[in-house]
DRENPA-3360 file (N, C-alpha, C; in nm, 2 decimals, always signed):
BEGIN
1 = ADLYYQRA = -0.03/-0.37/-4.08/+0.02/-0.30/-3.91/-0.09/-0.36/-3.80 ~ -0.26/-0.31/-3.93/-0.37/-0.32/-3.82/-0.40/-0.52/-3.90 ~ -0.36/-0.53/-3.98/-0.40/-0.69/-3.96/-0.34/-0.76/-3.87 ~ -0.19/-0.76/-3.86/-0.14/-0.83/-3.70/-0.16/-0.75/-3.63 ~ -0.23/-0.64/-3.63/-0.31/-0.65/-3.48/-0.44/-0.64/-3.46 ~ -0.51/-0.71/-3.52/-0.63/-0.75/-3.57/-0.62/-0.96/-3.49 ~ -0.54/-0.95/-3.62/-0.53/-1.09/-3.58/-0.46/-1.13/-3.43 ~ -0.39/-1.04/-3.38/-0.33/-1.07/-3.21/-0.44/-1.09/-3.12;
9 = TEFRALQE = -0.55/-1.00/-3.16/-0.69/-0.99/-3.05/-0.69/-1.14/-3.07 ~ -0.74/-1.19/-3.19/-0.81/-1.28/-3.19/-0.75/-1.41/-3.08 ~ -0.61/-1.41/-3.08/-0.51/-1.50/-3.01/-0.53/-1.48/-2.88 ~ -0.50/-1.31/-2.84/-0.55/-1.25/-2.68/-0.67/-1.33/-2.65 ~ -0.88/-1.35/-2.72/-0.94/-1.41/-2.72/-0.94/-1.59/-2.69 ~ -0.81/-1.63/-2.72/-0.81/-1.77/-2.77/-0.66/-1.77/-2.66 ~ -0.65/-1.71/-2.57/-0.57/-1.68/-2.49/-0.39/-1.75/-2.46 ~ -0.38/-1.71/-2.66/-0.22/-1.76/-2.66/-0.16/-1.68/-2.70;
17 = KIHAIEDL = -0.11/-1.66/-2.58/+0.02/-1.50/-2.59/+0.09/-1.52/-2.67 ~ +0.14/-1.62/-2.64/+0.25/-1.61/-2.75/+0.26/-1.52/-2.93 ~ +0.15/-1.64/-2.99/+0.12/-1.58/-3.08/+0.07/-1.43/-3.09 ~ +0.04/-1.40/-2.99/-0.05/-1.29/-2.95/+0.09/-1.12/-2.95 ~ +0.18/-1.17/-2.89/+0.31/-1.13/-2.86/+0.39/-1.06/-3.01 ~ +0.40/-1.21/-3.05/+0.44/-1.21/-3.18/+0.42/-1.11/-3.28 ~ +0.31/-1.16/-3.32/+0.17/-1.06/-3.38/+0.20/-0.92/-3.39 ~ +0.15/-0.87/-3.20/+0.22/-0.71/-3.21/+0.37/-0.69/-3.18;
25 = ESALKIEP = +0.44/-0.80/-3.25/+0.57/-0.70/-3.24/+0.61/-0.67/-3.43 ~ +0.54/-0.79/-3.49/+0.54/-0.75/-3.60/+0.41/-0.62/-3.67 ~ +0.33/-0.58/-3.59/+0.25/-0.50/-3.64/+0.38/-0.38/-3.61 ~ +0.44/-0.36/-3.52/+0.52/-0.29/-3.44/+0.65/-0.26/-3.52 ~ +0.71/-0.29/-3.61/+0.86/-0.34/-3.65/+0.77/-0.28/-3.78 ~ +0.64/-0.24/-3.81/+0.58/-0.20/-3.96/+0.55/-0.07/-3.87 ~ +0.46/+0.02/-3.81/+0.44/+0.08/-3.74/+0.48/+0.12/-3.68 ~ +0.60/+0.21/-3.63/+0.64/+0.23/-3.50/+0.58/+0.22/-3.39;
33 = HNRHALVA = +0.47/+0.33/-3.42/+0.39/+0.43/-3.37/+0.19/+0.38/-3.29 ~ +0.19/+0.27/-3.36/+0.08/+0.22/-3.33/+0.07/+0.23/-3.24 ~ -0.08/+0.26/-3.21/-0.12/+0.31/-3.01/-0.15/+0.18/-2.94 ~ -0.22/+0.14/-3.09/-0.30/+0.01/-2.99/-0.25/-0.08/-3.01 ~ -0.13/-0.11/-3.11/-0.01/-0.22/-3.07/+0.06/-0.23/-2.96 ~ +0.07/-0.12/-2.97/+0.20/-0.05/-2.85/+0.12/-0.07/-2.67 ~ -0.07/-0.01/-2.70/-0.09/-0.04/-2.59/-0.08/-0.22/-2.49 ~ -0.14/-0.29/-2.65/-0.14/-0.42/-2.61/-0.08/-0.48/-2.53;
41 = LVQLYETD = -0.01/-0.53/-2.60/+0.14/-0.57/-2.63/+0.21/-0.50/-2.50 ~ +0.25/-0.40/-2.43/+0.27/-0.36/-2.31/+0.17/-0.46/-2.16 ~ +0.04/-0.46/-2.23/-0.06/-0.54/-2.13/-0.04/-0.71/-2.09 ~ +0.02/-0.75/-2.20/+0.10/-0.89/-2.21/+0.18/-0.93/-2.15 ~ +0.28/-0.79/-2.15/+0.42/-0.79/-2.13/+0.43/-0.83/-1.95 ~ +0.37/-0.68/-1.90/+0.30/-0.67/-1.77/+0.43/-0.63/-1.70 ~ +0.49/-0.71/-1.62/+0.65/-0.67/-1.55/+0.79/-0.72/-1.66 ~ +0.77/-0.73/-1.71/+0.89/-0.75/-1.86/+0.98/-0.58/-1.88;
49 = KRAKALIS = +1.07/-0.59/-1.85/+1.16/-0.51/-1.87/+1.08/-0.40/-2.00 ~ +1.10/-0.52/-2.11/+1.04/-0.48/-2.25/+0.87/-0.39/-2.21 ~ +0.85/-0.33/-2.15/+0.70/-0.28/-2.12/+0.75/-0.19/-2.14 ~ +0.87/-0.16/-2.01/+0.90/-0.01/-1.95/+0.91/+0.07/-2.09 ~ +1.01/+0.05/-2.16/+1.05/+0.09/-2.29/+0.98/+0.13/-2.40 ~ +0.83/+0.05/-2.36/+0.70/+0.09/-2.48/+0.66/+0.20/-2.48 ~ +0.63/+0.22/-2.31/+0.54/+0.31/-2.26/+0.66/+0.46/-2.32 ~ +0.78/+0.45/-2.28/+0.90/+0.55/-2.30/+0.94/+0.61/-2.42;
57 = RYQKFAKN = +0.89/+0.50/-2.54/+0.87/+0.53/-2.68/+0.69/+0.59/-2.65 ~ +0.59/+0.54/-2.62/+0.45/+0.63/-2.64/+0.47/+0.72/-2.58 ~ +0.52/+0.79/-2.45/+0.52/+0.87/-2.40/+0.64/+1.06/-2.49 ~ +0.69/+0.94/-2.59/+0.75/+1.03/-2.64/+0.70/+1.12/-2.77 ~ +0.62/+1.02/-2.87/+0.52/+1.06/-2.97/+0.40/+1.17/-2.96 ~ +0.31/+1.08/-2.81/+0.17/+1.12/-2.74/+0.17/+1.25/-2.87 ~ +0.06/+1.30/-2.88/+0.04/+1.45/-2.91/-0.04/+1.50/-2.80 ~ -0.16/+1.43/-2.83/-0.26/+1.49/-2.80/-0.34/+1.46/-2.65;
65 = QEEKFEAH = -0.42/+1.52/-2.55/-0.47/+1.49/-2.44/-0.47/+1.34/-2.38 ~ -0.52/+1.29/-2.52/-0.63/+1.15/-2.47/-0.52/+1.05/-2.47 ~ -0.44/+1.03/-2.59/-0.24/+0.98/-2.58/-0.17/+1.02/-2.45 ~ -0.15/+1.13/-2.43/-0.09/+1.24/-2.34/-0.09/+1.08/-2.26 ~ -0.23/+1.07/-2.19/-0.27/+1.01/-2.03/-0.31/+0.85/-2.01 ~ -0.39/+0.88/-2.18/-0.37/+0.65/-2.13/-0.10/+0.62/-2.14 ~ -0.06/+0.67/-2.21/+0.11/+0.66/-2.13/+0.10/+0.69/-2.03 ~ +0.04/+0.81/-2.02/+0.11/+0.78/-1.82/+0.00/+0.65/-1.73;
73 = YLLASHNA = -0.13/+0.65/-1.86/-0.20/+0.53/-1.77/-0.12/+0.41/-1.73 ~ -0.06/+0.40/-1.84/-0.04/+0.24/-1.83/+0.16/+0.24/-1.79 ~ +0.20/+0.39/-1.73/+0.32/+0.42/-1.69/+0.29/+0.31/-1.49 ~ +0.16/+0.38/-1.48/+0.10/+0.46/-1.39/+0.09/+0.22/-1.35 ~ +0.02/+0.15/-1.41/-0.09/+0.03/-1.47/+0.04/-0.08/-1.47 ~ +0.17/+0.01/-1.55/+0.31/-0.09/-1.48/+0.39/-0.12/-1.35 ~ +0.31/+0.00/-1.25/+0.48/+0.00/-1.14/+0.31/-0.06/-1.06 ~ +0.21/-0.07/-1.05/+0.20/-0.10/-0.95/+0.14/-0.23/-1.01;
81 = KLGLFEKA = +0.17/-0.33/-1.12/+0.23/-0.46/-1.15/+0.29/-0.50/-1.02 ~ +0.48/-0.41/-1.11/+0.57/-0.42/-1.00/+0.55/-0.43/-0.85 ~ +0.46/-0.42/-0.82/+0.42/-0.35/-0.62/+0.49/-0.22/-0.62 ~ +0.50/-0.05/-0.69/+0.55/+0.03/-0.65/+0.44/+0.08/-0.69 ~ +0.36/+0.06/-0.51/+0.21/+0.11/-0.47/+0.22/+0.27/-0.48 ~ +0.36/+0.29/-0.42/+0.29/+0.47/-0.40/+0.35/+0.53/-0.50 ~ +0.44/+0.48/-0.60/+0.49/+0.54/-0.72/+0.36/+0.59/-0.82 ~ +0.33/+0.45/-0.82/+0.18/+0.39/-0.87/+0.07/+0.54/-0.85;
89 = CSQCDALH = +0.02/+0.53/-0.67/-0.01/+0.63/-0.62/-0.08/+0.81/-0.71 ~ +0.13/+0.80/-0.71/+0.16/+0.95/-0.74/+0.11/+0.92/-0.88 ~ +0.18/+0.95/-0.93/+0.15/+0.93/-1.12/-0.03/+0.90/-1.13 ~ -0.09/+0.86/-1.07/-0.25/+0.87/-1.04/-0.26/+1.05/-0.97 ~ -0.22/+1.09/-0.93/-0.28/+1.25/-0.83/-0.20/+1.35/-0.97 ~ -0.10/+1.36/-1.07/-0.12/+1.37/-1.22/-0.23/+1.39/-1.31 ~ -0.23/+1.22/-1.35/-0.32/+1.18/-1.44/-0.52/+1.27/-1.39 ~ -0.58/+1.34/-1.24/-0.59/+1.34/-1.22/-0.60/+1.47/-1.35;
97 = LIRPNEDP = -0.54/+1.51/-1.37/-0.49/+1.68/-1.37/-0.47/+1.68/-1.52 ~ -0.48/+1.56/-1.59/-0.48/+1.52/-1.78/-0.63/+1.50/-1.77 ~ -0.64/+1.47/-1.73/-0.82/+1.33/-1.71/-0.91/+1.41/-1.92 ~ -0.87/+1.31/-1.99/-0.95/+1.39/-2.06/-1.10/+1.34/-2.10 ~ -1.16/+1.28/-1.99/-1.29/+1.24/-2.06/-1.39/+1.19/-1.88 ~ -1.50/+1.15/-1.90/-1.57/+1.10/-1.78/-1.55/+0.98/-1.73 ~ -1.50/+0.88/-1.81/-1.43/+0.77/-1.72/-1.35/+0.74/-1.62 ~ -1.43/+0.66/-1.56/-1.43/+0.64/-1.41/-1.29/+0.54/-1.38;
105 = ALDLFHAG = -1.23/+0.50/-1.55/-1.15/+0.37/-1.46/-1.03/+0.42/-1.41 ~ -1.05/+0.55/-1.44/-0.87/+0.61/-1.31/-0.96/+0.62/-1.21 ~ -1.01/+0.70/-1.15/-1.09/+0.66/-1.00/-1.07/+0.53/-0.98 ~ -1.18/+0.39/-0.97/-1.13/+0.26/-0.93/-1.00/+0.20/-0.91 ~ -0.91/+0.28/-1.01/-0.75/+0.24/-1.05/-0.69/+0.24/-0.92 ~ -0.74/+0.42/-0.90/-0.65/+0.54/-0.80/-0.77/+0.50/-0.63 ~ -0.79/+0.41/-0.62/-0.87/+0.40/-0.52/-0.85/+0.18/-0.44 ~ -0.85/+0.14/-0.57/-0.73/+0.03/-0.58/-0.60/+0.03/-0.54;
113 = LLLKLRRP = -0.52/+0.13/-0.52/-0.42/+0.09/-0.48/-0.41/+0.20/-0.31 ~ -0.43/+0.29/-0.33/-0.51/+0.30/-0.20/-0.53/+0.28/-0.04 ~ -0.67/+0.12/-0.15/-0.67/+0.08/-0.08/-0.57/-0.06/-0.08 ~ -0.46/-0.13/-0.12/-0.40/-0.15/-0.07/-0.28/-0.11/+0.04 ~ -0.22/+0.03/-0.04/-0.17/+0.04/+0.07/-0.27/+0.10/+0.24 ~ -0.34/+0.08/+0.21/-0.42/+0.08/+0.36/-0.46/+0.21/+0.36 ~ -0.54/+0.27/+0.27/-0.56/+0.47/+0.33/-0.69/+0.45/+0.27 ~ -0.79/+0.38/+0.33/-0.95/+0.35/+0.29/-1.01/+0.50/+0.35;
121 = NKAASILK = -0.95/+0.58/+0.42/-1.08/+0.68/+0.37/-1.02/+0.80/+0.29 ~ -0.91/+0.77/+0.26/-0.88/+0.83/+0.12/-0.92/+0.80/-0.01 ~ -0.94/+0.66/-0.05/-0.98/+0.56/-0.16/-1.17/+0.64/-0.13 ~ -1.23/+0.60/-0.06/-1.36/+0.66/+0.00/-1.38/+0.72/-0.06 ~ -1.31/+0.85/-0.06/-1.28/+1.03/-0.07/-1.35/+1.04/-0.25 ~ -1.22/+0.96/-0.31/-1.22/+0.99/-0.44/-1.35/+0.93/-0.50 ~ -1.30/+0.83/-0.46/-1.47/+0.76/-0.54/-1.58/+0.83/-0.54 ~ -1.61/+0.85/-0.41/-1.80/+1.00/-0.34/-1.73/+1.03/-0.51;
129 = KSLTRTKS = -1.62/+1.14/-0.46/-1.65/+1.25/-0.55/-1.69/+1.19/-0.67 ~ -1.59/+1.08/-0.74/-1.64/+1.04/-0.88/-1.76/+0.98/-0.88 ~ -1.83/+0.94/-0.79/-1.93/+0.92/-0.76/-2.02/+1.01/-0.84 ~ -2.01/+1.15/-0.79/-2.10/+1.28/-0.82/-2.09/+1.34/-0.96 ~ -1.95/+1.23/-0.97/-1.90/+1.30/-1.12/-1.97/+1.23/-1.27 ~ -1.95/+1.08/-1.21/-2.04/+0.96/-1.32/-2.14/+0.92/-1.34 ~ -2.21/+0.93/-1.21/-2.36/+0.83/-1.16/-2.33/+0.67/-1.19 ~ -2.22/+0.65/-1.16/-2.14/+0.52/-1.21/-2.23/+0.39/-1.08;
137 = IVVRNNWI = -2.28/+0.29/-1.15/-2.32/+0.23/-1.03/-2.17/+0.13/-1.01 ~ -2.15/+0.11/-1.06/-1.95/+0.06/-1.03/-1.94/+0.13/-0.96 ~ -1.90/+0.25/-1.00/-1.86/+0.37/-0.89/-1.90/+0.34/-0.77 ~ -2.05/+0.33/-0.73/-2.11/+0.31/-0.59/-2.07/+0.27/-0.53 ~ -2.04/+0.15/-0.63/-2.07/+0.05/-0.44/-1.94/-0.02/-0.45 ~ -1.83/-0.02/-0.49/-1.73/+0.02/-0.48/-1.64/+0.14/-0.35 ~ -1.78/+0.25/-0.38/-1.73/+0.34/-0.32/-1.77/+0.33/-0.18 ~ -1.89/+0.23/-0.19/-2.00/+0.17/-0.03/-1.86/+0.09/+0.08;
145 = DAALTAGQ = -1.80/+0.00/-0.06/-1.74/-0.07/+0.01/-1.67/-0.01/+0.08 ~ -1.53/+0.05/+0.01/-1.40/+0.14/+0.10/-1.46/+0.21/+0.17 ~ -1.63/+0.28/+0.21/-1.64/+0.32/+0.27/-1.62/+0.26/+0.41 ~ -1.70/+0.16/+0.38/-1.71/+0.01/+0.53/-1.60/-0.01/+0.56 ~ -1.54/-0.02/+0.47/-1.34/-0.08/+0.49/-1.32/+0.04/+0.62 ~ -1.33/+0.16/+0.63/-1.30/+0.31/+0.66/-1.36/+0.33/+0.79 ~ -1.47/+0.26/+0.76/-1.55/+0.23/+0.90/-1.75/+0.36/+0.89 ~ -1.69/+0.43/+0.77/-1.81/+0.48/+0.75/-1.93/+0.46/+0.69;
153 = AKAVLPII = -2.00/+0.37/+0.84/-2.09/+0.32/+0.73/-2.23/+0.41/+0.79 ~ -2.24/+0.47/+0.89/-2.39/+0.53/+0.86/-2.38/+0.61/+0.71 ~ -2.25/+0.64/+0.64/-2.30/+0.74/+0.54/-2.31/+0.64/+0.43 ~ -2.32/+0.50/+0.42/-2.35/+0.38/+0.31/-2.51/+0.27/+0.39 ~ -2.59/+0.31/+0.49/-2.64/+0.21/+0.54/-2.78/+0.26/+0.48 ~ -2.79/+0.41/+0.43/-2.95/+0.42/+0.35/-2.98/+0.40/+0.23 ~ -2.79/+0.38/+0.15/-2.86/+0.32/-0.01/-2.81/+0.17/+0.03 ~ -2.74/+0.07/+0.18/-2.80/+0.00/+0.20/-2.94/-0.06/+0.26;
161 = REELSSSR = -2.93/-0.05/+0.33/-3.10/-0.04/+0.29/-3.21/-0.02/+0.16 ~ -3.24/+0.09/+0.09/-3.25/+0.10/-0.05/-3.22/-0.03/-0.10 ~ -3.11/-0.10/-0.11/-3.10/-0.17/-0.20/-3.17/-0.34/-0.15 ~ -3.16/-0.35/-0.05/-3.21/-0.44/+0.00/-3.39/-0.47/-0.06 ~ -3.44/-0.31/+0.01/-3.58/-0.33/+0.00/-3.66/-0.40/-0.18 ~ -3.51/-0.38/-0.30/-3.58/-0.36/-0.34/-3.42/-0.47/-0.50 ~ -3.40/-0.50/-0.40/-3.29/-0.61/-0.57/-3.34/-0.78/-0.47 ~ -3.32/-0.79/-0.62/-3.34/-1.00/-0.67/-3.22/-1.06/-0.58;
169 = FRSSWLIR = -3.20/-1.02/-0.55/-3.09/-1.15/-0.54/-3.02/-1.04/-0.40 ~ -3.05/-0.99/-0.29/-3.01/-0.97/-0.17/-2.85/-1.03/-0.10 ~ -2.74/-1.10/-0.17/-2.67/-1.18/-0.06/-2.60/-1.04/-0.11 ~ -2.51/-1.00/-0.15/-2.42/-0.92/-0.16/-2.41/-0.79/-0.07 ~ -2.59/-0.76/-0.08/-2.62/-0.62/-0.01/-2.61/-0.64/+0.14 ~ -2.68/-0.81/+0.15/-2.63/-0.86/+0.29/-2.52/-0.80/+0.38 ~ -2.43/-0.91/+0.30/-2.33/-0.87/+0.36/-2.27/-0.76/+0.33 ~ -2.29/-0.62/+0.29/-2.26/-0.50/+0.33/-2.29/-0.44/+0.46;
177 = RARASLIL = -2.48/-0.48/+0.50/-2.55/-0.44/+0.56/-2.45/-0.50/+0.67 ~ -2.45/-0.63/+0.72/-2.34/-0.66/+0.81/-2.26/-0.64/+0.91 ~ -2.15/-0.61/+0.72/-1.97/-0.53/+0.78/-2.01/-0.41/+0.78 ~ -2.18/-0.34/+0.81/-2.17/-0.20/+0.87/-2.23/-0.24/+0.99 ~ -2.31/-0.34/+1.04/-2.32/-0.35/+1.12/-2.27/-0.42/+1.24 ~ -2.13/-0.44/+1.27/-2.02/-0.51/+1.31/-1.97/-0.41/+1.36 ~ -1.88/-0.24/+1.29/-1.86/-0.16/+1.29/-1.97/-0.08/+1.39 ~ -2.05/-0.11/+1.39/-2.14/-0.02/+1.52/-2.15/-0.13/+1.61;
185 = KKKDAAQA = -2.08/-0.21/+1.62/-2.12/-0.33/+1.75/-2.24/-0.35/+1.76 ~ -2.29/-0.45/+1.66/-2.44/-0.49/+1.63/-2.39/-0.66/+1.55 ~ -2.35/-0.71/+1.63/-2.26/-0.83/+1.62/-2.47/-0.91/+1.59 ~ -2.57/-0.94/+1.66/-2.64/-1.09/+1.64/-2.65/-0.98/+1.47 ~ -2.71/-0.83/+1.51/-2.75/-0.87/+1.35/-2.63/-0.84/+1.19 ~ -2.56/-0.83/+1.21/-2.38/-0.89/+1.12/-2.44/-1.06/+1.04 ~ -2.47/-1.12/+1.23/-2.44/-1.27/+1.21/-2.57/-1.32/+1.15 ~ -2.72/-1.29/+1.16/-2.85/-1.28/+1.10/-2.81/-1.21/+0.97;
193 = DLREALVE = -2.80/-1.09/+0.88/-2.74/-1.03/+0.79/-2.66/-1.21/+0.70 ~ -2.53/-1.22/+0.77/-2.49/-1.34/+0.71/-2.52/-1.47/+0.66 ~ -2.59/-1.55/+0.81/-2.64/-1.67/+0.73/-2.78/-1.60/+0.60 ~ -2.84/-1.56/+0.62/-2.95/-1.54/+0.54/-2.86/-1.53/+0.42 ~ -2.80/-1.47/+0.39/-2.66/-1.44/+0.27/-2.60/-1.54/+0.24 ~ -2.60/-1.66/+0.33/-2.51/-1.78/+0.33/-2.64/-1.88/+0.22 ~ -2.77/-1.88/+0.29/-2.85/-1.94/+0.27/-2.87/-1.92/+0.07 ~ -2.87/-1.75/+0.03/-2.93/-1.74/-0.08/-2.83/-1.80/-0.18;
201 = IAPRINSE = -2.65/-1.84/-0.14/-2.61/-1.79/-0.23/-2.50/-1.94/-0.25 ~ -2.60/-1.99/-0.14/-2.61/-2.23/-0.16/-2.61/-2.24/-0.28 ~ -2.70/-2.26/-0.33/-2.79/-2.24/-0.45/-2.78/-2.27/-0.57 ~ -2.67/-2.13/-0.60/-2.64/-2.03/-0.67/-2.51/-2.11/-0.76 ~ -2.39/-2.22/-0.66/-2.30/-2.18/-0.70/-2.28/-2.30/-0.75 ~ -2.25/-2.37/-0.89/-2.25/-2.49/-0.97/-2.09/-2.52/-0.90 ~ -2.18/-2.71/-0.94/-2.01/-2.66/-0.87/-1.95/-2.75/-0.91 ~ -1.96/-2.78/-1.08/-1.88/-2.76/-1.19/-1.85/-2.65/-1.21;
209 = RPDFTLIA = -1.87/-2.55/-1.27/-1.82/-2.41/-1.31/-1.95/-2.29/-1.22 ~ -1.80/-2.31/-1.10/-1.87/-2.20/-1.08/-1.86/-2.10/-1.07 ~ -1.97/-1.96/-0.99/-1.95/-1.77/-1.06/-1.82/-1.74/-0.92 ~ -1.77/-1.80/-0.96/-1.58/-1.70/-0.90/-1.68/-1.55/-0.75 ~ -1.76/-1.46/-0.85/-1.78/-1.35/-0.77/-1.92/-1.41/-0.62 ~ -1.98/-1.56/-0.65/-1.99/-1.60/-0.51/-1.90/-1.69/-0.48 ~ -1.86/-1.72/-0.54/-1.73/-1.82/-0.41/-1.64/-1.71/-0.31 ~ -1.60/-1.56/-0.43/-1.61/-1.48/-0.29/-1.65/-1.47/-0.16;
217 = DRGLIHAL = -1.78/-1.38/-0.24/-1.88/-1.35/-0.07/-1.88/-1.44/-0.02 ~ -1.92/-1.60/-0.09/-1.97/-1.67/-0.01/-1.83/-1.64/+0.09 ~ -1.67/-1.70/+0.06/-1.51/-1.72/+0.17/-1.59/-1.58/+0.24 ~ -1.59/-1.45/+0.25/-1.63/-1.32/+0.37/-1.71/-1.37/+0.38 ~ -1.81/-1.37/+0.32/-1.92/-1.48/+0.50/-1.87/-1.52/+0.60 ~ -1.78/-1.64/+0.59/-1.73/-1.70/+0.61/-1.62/-1.65/+0.74 ~ -1.55/-1.59/+0.69/-1.43/-1.50/+0.70/-1.52/-1.46/+0.82 ~ -1.57/-1.36/+0.82/-1.71/-1.22/+0.93/-1.76/-1.33/+0.98;
225 = MGNKTRAI = -1.84/-1.44/+0.95/-1.90/-1.49/+1.05/-1.77/-1.63/+1.12 ~ -1.72/-1.60/+1.13/-1.55/-1.67/+1.24/-1.53/-1.80/+1.19 ~ -1.58/-1.82/+1.04/-1.57/-1.96/+1.03/-1.44/-1.97/+0.95 ~ -1.25/-1.93/+1.01/-1.22/-1.90/+0.91/-1.12/-2.04/+0.77 ~ -1.20/-2.16/+0.86/-1.18/-2.23/+0.75/-1.22/-2.25/+0.63 ~ -1.34/-2.30/+0.63/-1.39/-2.25/+0.53/-1.36/-2.14/+0.46 ~ -1.38/-2.04/+0.52/-1.30/-1.89/+0.42/-1.16/-1.90/+0.35 ~ -1.09/-2.02/+0.41/-0.93/-2.05/+0.41/-0.95/-2.04/+0.23;
233 = HDLEILKK = -1.04/-2.21/+0.30/-1.08/-2.31/+0.16/-1.14/-2.25/+0.06 ~ -1.23/-2.15/+0.02/-1.32/-2.04/-0.03/-1.14/-1.99/-0.14 ~ -1.04/-1.94/-0.04/-0.97/-1.83/-0.12/-0.89/-1.91/-0.18 ~ -0.84/-2.03/-0.15/-0.73/-2.12/-0.20/-0.83/-2.17/-0.38 ~ -0.88/-2.15/-0.33/-1.03/-2.19/-0.51/-1.00/-2.04/-0.54 ~ -0.96/-1.95/-0.49/-1.01/-1.89/-0.54/-0.88/-1.84/-0.59 ~ -0.77/-1.84/-0.55/-0.62/-1.84/-0.61/-0.55/-1.93/-0.73 ~ -0.66/-2.07/-0.70/-0.62/-2.18/-0.82/-0.62/-2.10/-0.92;
241 = SGYSPDAY = -0.78/-2.06/-0.91/-0.90/-1.95/-1.05/-0.77/-1.90/-1.11 ~ -0.65/-1.81/-1.16/-0.59/-1.70/-1.15/-0.68/-1.58/-1.16 ~ -0.84/-1.63/-1.04/-0.91/-1.52/-1.04/-0.84/-1.37/-1.01 ~ -0.90/-1.23/-1.04/-0.87/-1.11/-1.00/-0.82/-1.11/-0.83 ~ -0.71/-1.07/-0.77/-0.65/-1.06/-0.60/-0.78/-0.95/-0.64 ~ -0.78/-0.84/-0.68/-0.84/-0.73/-0.60/-1.04/-0.80/-0.62 ~ -1.01/-0.91/-0.69/-1.19/-1.01/-0.62/-1.24/-1.00/-0.50 ~ -1.09/-1.01/-0.51/-1.15/-1.07/-0.40/-1.12/-1.04/-0.29;
249 = RLLSSALA = -1.05/-0.89/-0.27/-0.91/-0.82/-0.17/-1.06/-0.86/-0.01 ~ -1.15/-0.74/+0.00/-1.24/-0.82/+0.09/-1.23/-0.94/+0.19 ~ -1.21/-0.99/+0.16/-1.21/-1.20/+0.17/-1.08/-1.19/+0.23 ~ -0.92/-1.17/+0.15/-0.80/-1.14/+0.18/-0.76/-1.09/+0.34 ~ -0.87/-0.97/+0.32/-0.81/-0.91/+0.45/-0.90/-0.90/+0.57 ~ -1.00/-0.94/+0.52/-1.02/-1.00/+0.64/-1.01/-1.12/+0.70 ~ -0.98/-1.27/+0.68/-0.84/-1.31/+0.73/-0.77/-1.27/+0.74 ~ -0.68/-1.13/+0.70/-0.55/-1.14/+0.78/-0.55/-1.05/+0.88;
257 = EQ = -0.66/-0.96/+0.88/-0.70/-0.90/+1.06/-0.74/-1.01/+1.15 ~ -0.82/-1.12/+1.07/-0.81/-1.19/+1.18/-0.66/-1.28/+1.22;
% end
């Protein structure tokens, strides 16, 4: 079973999904309770109904706290992929009670669901508590973005200013300061920051192999500046690339508001 799982991992790396699924299914025929193969297969099945059956199997044999957490987390993730965000959110509330470690993945996932449900205040609250617990830079940056979506500009401006004074690449922080300025009705200051961010980003984008993070930032700049056509163009590039929609959520939201 372990050999099948190892080969499936290589197939996944090569993006050969069908072969990976075949090997994981073979692994589970040998060891029905092989949690690593089971989790990997659920992830590959995505929204397929077979994923739900595997999750139910895991929930039945999960014994320790870590396994129970992982099984329930898989179910919440599966429901989120099905678009059942309310249900997944409720499951996250239960998951917080059985958290086995300090890993912030649950907090980030839960906050993402709340943002999809247009509850940025609660998302920001969860991330702020997570930051206090984990001291994670990823959590901090996500909290800042959620707080800005919730209109909490004054709460995060000191961090944004500090980062702008020390960061080598400033564009993402200039965008955040521009968002804060727009909340505070300082349109001229926002436009100045957005123009500076655009100038910095332009030479960093390789036309043949673009960094999609930069494309998402450029699209957001255009959206915030009111250049809707250019923003939509960048959004289409991101959609065609297969880049995760969560990574350009701010761009999608900015265009939706317009």
